N, C-alpha and C positions, 0 to 999 in steps of 0.2 A: 503494500499499500504506499509505503513512503517513497518508493521508486517512482510510482505513478504520479505522486504530488509533486515530487522534485522536478520530474519531467515537464509537467504542466507549468510550474512556476518558471523554469528555465525557458520554455518556449514563449511564455508570456512577455518576460522581461529580456529576452535575447536581443542583442543589437541588430539593427538592420542588416540585411544580407547585401553583400556587393557581388555582382556578377560581371566578370570581364570576358569578353570575346576577343580572341586573336585570329583574324581570318575566320576560315571555316575548319581550323585545324586544332584549336585549343580553347577550352572554356575553363575559367577559374572561378569557382564559387566559394565565397566566404561563409562562414557560419552554417556549414552543412551538417545537420543533425543525424540524418539516417539515410542510407541507401536502401530503397525498397526493392528495386529490380536492377539487375546489371548483366548485360551480355554484349556481344560484339555489335549488335545493331540497335539496341534500345536500352536506355538507362532512366530510371525514375528515382528521384531523391526528395528529401525534405530540406528546406533551407528557410528558417524563420517561419513566417506564416505562409509560405509558398510551397507548393508541390511543382516540381520542374521535371519535365519529360524531355528527353533528348533522343533523337533519332540520327542514324548515320550508318557508316561501316567502319570496321576495325576500331571500334571505340574500346578505350581502356581507362580505368580509374586509378588515380595516383593520389598519394598524400592525405588520404582520409583520416588518419589519426592526428593530424595537426589541427583539426577543427575546421578545415576546409576541404575542398575537393578540386582536383585538376582532372579534366577529361580530355584525353587526346584521341585523335582519329580524324575521319572525315565527317563533319557534322552537316546534316542536311536540314534539319527542323529542330527548333526548340519551342516548347509550349510552357506557359506559366498558368497556374490556377491557385486560387486561394484554398487553403486547406479547409476541410469541413470541421465544424466544431464537434467536440465530443457530444454524444447523444444526451448527456445530462446537463449541458449547457444551453442557455437560451439563444435562439437564433436571431440575427438582426434583420431577418427578412420582414419587410412590412413595417417596421418601427422606424419613424422619423421624428 
């Protein structure tokens, strides 16, 4: 239980993620919390309040233990999506 609470606190107060793109060959992500899926053509990871999906070929992940992530290979597409809130949290949908 303590791990879940500390993870939620860390995510809530984590610094804003920086993402740097070097041509279509390298992607550097700061504050990468978790790699959810990783193979040579698709990677999905969590960085701050974003879920990031990367498509390409010959993709490789480096330096994850440093709190960041470097992806190298031929990158063809990147998508960003806000992460869904946990089920027990209130949704912001419709509230203004």
